[in-house]
N, C-alpha and C positions, 0 to 999 in steps of 0.2 A: 779473113786475111789471106791474100794469095801468096803463092810460092814465088820466090824470085829465082831465076836461073840465068846464067850467062852462057855465052858460046863455049866457054871452057868446061862446061858441065859442072858448074858449081851452083849448089842450091843454098839459098840464103833465107834464114828465118830469124826472128828477133833473138839475138845472142848466140845463134847456132849457124855454123857454116858446114856444109857437107860437100866435099870435093870428090866427085865420083870418079874422076880420072886417077887420082892418087890414093883413093880409099882413106882419106883423112877427114877427121871430124874435129872442128874447133868450136869451143865455147869461148866467146871473146877472142882473145889471142892464144888461149891455152889449148894445146892438142889433147884430145881424149884418146888414150890408147884402147882400141877395140880389136877383138879378134875379127877374122874375116866374116864369120857368121853373124856376129853382133852388128858389124857394119852393114851387112846385107839386109838384116832384119830392120835396122833403123832406116836405111834408104828405101826399102820396099814400102814401109808405112809412110814415110815422109813425102815421097813423091806422089802419094795419093791422099794428101792431107784431108782429114775429116771423114775418110772412108773407114767403116768398121770392117775388120777382117776377122773371120773365124779362125780358130787354131788350125783347122784343116786347110783353109786358104793359105795360111802362112807356111804350113808344112809343105804344101804342094809347090808353092812359088819360091820359097827361100831354100828349103831343103830338098825339094823335088821328090818328096816321099808321097806315094799315093795312098798310104795307109794311115788311118786315124789312130793306130795303136801307139803313136809317139806324141800325142798331143801335149803331154806334160813337158816334153822337150821345149816347146814354145814358152810355157810358163817359166821354166828355168832360165832361158835366154832373156826373156823380158825382164826378169828380176836382176840378172847380171848387168844388163844394159842400163836399167834405171840406176842401179848402184854406182856404176862408173860415171854416168852423167851427174848424179847427185853429188859426188865428191867435188865436182867443179861448180855446179849450179843446181840447187834444188828446184829452181823455177823451170829450167830446161828439162830436168828429169820429169816434171809434171806434164810435159807435152805428150808423154806416152800414157794413154788413158785406158783403164780397164772398163770394158762394157760388160757388166755382169750378166752371165748366162749366154753371152754371145762370143766375145773375143776381145780384141784390142783395136785402138786407133791412135793415130798421131794427130794431135790438134793443138792449136794455139788459141788461148782465150783472146777475144777481140780487144780487150782492154790492156793487153800486155805492152809494156814499154821496155825499151832497152835498159833503162835504169833499174827496173825490177829484176831483170834477168842476171845482170852482172854484179 
């Protein structure tokens, strides 16, 4: 499934809208309150849907840390992000996938329909 983007820098997925200009995330019509880092983590993974990122990749590109000494920071933020998404839609929260022994990815099952999401 491909990512939809508009000239206004809005990324659209089934049931999930990410507005990069305003740093807002919507599930359906409901805004999900995220911290700046939670938003940046979600956007970083979503804009490269299906790509597996190591914790080190995420640290370097979201936190701009060059050290792997903080890899558990990524785990903590992934957990917080999933919890916030889950409160609105368990289906959208499942877009953030753990790739055991490697890291994380943002992906949407090909069979996902909008009715399942909301």
